[in-house]
N, C-alpha and C positions, 0 to 999 in steps of 0.2 A: 420370573425373577422373584416375585413376592412369595410364591410357594417355596422356592429354594431358601429364601431368607428365613421363613418360619421354621422349615425343617432344620436348618443349621442351628437356630436358636434352641429348638427342642432338643436336638442332639447334644448341644452344650450342656443344657440342664440335666439331661439323663446321665451325664458323666460328671456331675458334681459342680460344673461351672455355672452357678446361678445367674440367671438373667432376669432383671426386674421388668415389670410392665413399662416403666418409664424408659428403660433402655430399648425395649422393643419398639415402643411408640416413636422414639427419637431416631430410630435407624434411618439413614439418608433415603433409602429406597421407600420406606413406609411413608415418610413425609412427602415424597414426590407423588405418591399414589393414593393419598387420602388418609395416611396415618392409621389411627385406631379403627376407623370405619372400614377401611379395606381389609385389615387383618381380621376383624370381627366377621366380616362377610365371608371370607375364605374359610375360616375356622368353622363357622356356623354351618357351612355347606356340608362339612364332614361330621357334624354332630346332630344326632336325632334329638337328644335331650341335653339341656344345659343344667348341670347340677350346681346348686348355689353353695359351693364350698366356702367361699369368703364370707357370705352372710351367715352361714351356719356357725362358723368359728366365732364370728362376732357375737352371736347370741349366746353361745356356750361361755365365752369369756365374760360377758355381761352378767350372767347368772352367777358365775363363780365370784365375781367382785361383790355382787349384792349379798351373797351368803357371808362372805368374809367381812362385810360391813357390820353384820348383825351378830356374828359369832366370833368371840375372842377365844381362839384356840389355846391361848396360853393361860388365861385366867377367866374362869366362868363368873359372870356377874352375880350379885346377891339377889335374893327374892325381892320382887318389886321392880327390878330393872326389866323393861320390856324385852331386852335381848336375852335375858334368862328364859323367858316364856317363849321366845322365838326358838331357842335350843330345844325346848320341849316339843314344840310343834314339829320341827324338822326331825327330831329324834323319833317321833311316832311314825311319821311318814317313812323314814329310813327303815324302821323296824318292819313295817308292812312290806316294803319292797324286798328286804332280805328274806323274810319268812316265806313269801310266795316264790321267790327265785330258788329257794332250796328244793322245791319240788321239780325243778328243771323244766318248768313250763310256764307260759303266760296264761294263767287260768282265771278268767273273769268270774267263774262260778265260785272258786275258792275265795276270791276277793269279797264277793257278796255274802257268802256263808260265814266267813271268818272275820269280817270287818270289826265287829264289836270286841271279839276276843283279842285281835291284834292291837286294837286301840288301847285296851286295858293293859296288855303286856307292855306296849310301848310307853304308855304313861308311867307305869311303875318303874321301868328302867330309867326313863329320862328324868323323872323327879328325884329318884334316889341316887343316881349317879350321872349328873349332867356332864361331868368331865369325860367320862368314858363314852357317853353319847356323842359329844363333840369330836372326840378323837376318832370314833368310828366314821362319822361323816367326813372328816378330813382325810381319812384313809381312802375312802372310795373316790373322793375328789382328786386326790393325788394319783391314784391308780388310773383313773380315766385320762388324766393328763399324760402320764407315762405311756400309756398304750396308744396314744394318738400323737406322740411327740414328733415323729418324723414328718408326717403330713402337715401338722401344725406349723412346724418350722419352715417348711417349703411354702406354705401359704403366706406366712409372715414375710418371707424374703421376696417372693414374687409379687405379692399384692401390696405390701406395706400396711400401714395402720388406717389411714383414711384414703382408700382407693377411690379414684374418680371414675374408674371404668371396671366395675366388678364383673360385668359380662365378659370382657376380654380376658380378665384374670381367670375366671372360671373355665372359659373355653381352653386356655392354654394348659391349666392344671389337668383338665380332663384328658389331655393328650399325653401327659407324662406320668400319671398315676397308673401304671400298668403292672408293677410287680405284685405277686400275691400278698406280700406283707403290706404294701401300700393299699391294696384293695381292701384288706381286712381293717386297716386303720381308718380308711375313709368310711367304711361301713359303720364302724363304731362311732366315728365323728358325726355322721348324719343322724344316727339314732340318738346321740346326745343332743344334737340340735333339736330334735323333736321333743325331747325331755325339757330342754331349756325353753322352748316355746310354750309348752304346757305349764311349766313352772311360772313363766311370766304372766300367764292368764290368771293365776291364783296368788301371785306375790303380794298384791295390794291387800287381799283378804287376810293373808298370814300376818302382814305387818299390822293391820288394824286389830286383829285378834290379840296379838302379842301386846300391843300398846294398851289394850283394855284388860289384859290378863284373863282373857276368856277362852283359853285353849280347851278346857274340858267341856264347856258348854258347846263350843264350836265342833269338837270332834265327835260328840254324842248326838249331834243333830243329824237326822236322816238325810237332809239335803247335802251335808258335807260328804257323806259317803259317795254320792253321785258326783259332786264337785271334784273330788280327788281321784276318782277312778281312772280317768284318762292318764293323769300324771303318773300314778303308781304303776299302772300296767305297762306303760311305755318305758318307765324306768326299770322295771323288771326285765323287759326285752333287752334293754341296753346292758344291764348287769349280767345277763346270761352270756352276752358276747364278750364281756370282760373276763368271764370265767373266774369269778372271785372265789366261789365256794368249792366247786369241784368240776370235773370234766363231765359236762352234760351232753356232749356229742352235738349232733346237728339239731338245732331248734327250729321248728317251722316259723316262717316269717309272721310277724304280728302286724295287723293293719294299723296305720297311724291316724286314719281319719275317724276319730272317735267322737261321740256326742259330748257336748260341753254344757255346763250349767252356767247360767248368767250369774255374774258376780254381784248383781244388784240385790240378790237374796240376802247378802250379808251386810248391807249398809245399815248403820244405826243399830249396832248390837245392843241387846238388852242385858241387864245384870244377870248374874248366875242364879239359877233357880235354887232355893234352899236345899232341896234334896241333893243337889250336886255339890253343894259346899261341904257337906259331911264326907262325901266321896273324895273330895280334893284334900281334906285334912288327912284322911286315911292314907293317901298316896304320898303326902309331903311329910 
């Protein structure tokens, strides 16, 4: 009976009749046989791996909100405002991601060899035209949302906002995301989740750098090159699936378990070195 109930619910979902986790858990038969625990147990028996769709979406949406808190896409702040310097930081990172993705490959060697050139190019663009930089960042954020819109909507409907049983939600979602279009969207969402996690690892560094207006010193530091590498390369991987620039065909999967650099390296930033000040004036 429990199996039949689950199958009926999943069939209803697949035909557009959305059933929430609360409705599943409150089904009379589920309540009489252990509720969520029984459903989780039966679904888990049929699943080798539980993919964290719900938690992934939460991370992606949290990062989007964080960026929107710092970047005013309507009006760029004046120099001296930390958010103006935050735009510059994200603009440089965005430029590196775009430049590497244009080669249609996730290439750590290219990142290592071209890092300084990409930083200089990104700084020039972000300082001279912060509005265009912000618009470009907003474009890729909107495109990411559009290309995961279907699965995102399903997760919101099925799981709600503050889900008390994400395991159950993820198990049910894994049973209904079977269409090729849904599989592509979930692939993109999971890659964006990796990017969001790595962005979260460096977000406090970026905020501190922007608050102290130290973006040039930060970006030219060799340690920053290693700090940003996992984030940039994972974002390149996600961008290739979005197919923003051109049709790159089948791209080999890129490993997500990358080395990370401790954020302690950037606590208590020092003032800009005099030689960097002249460089900053030339860029501004």
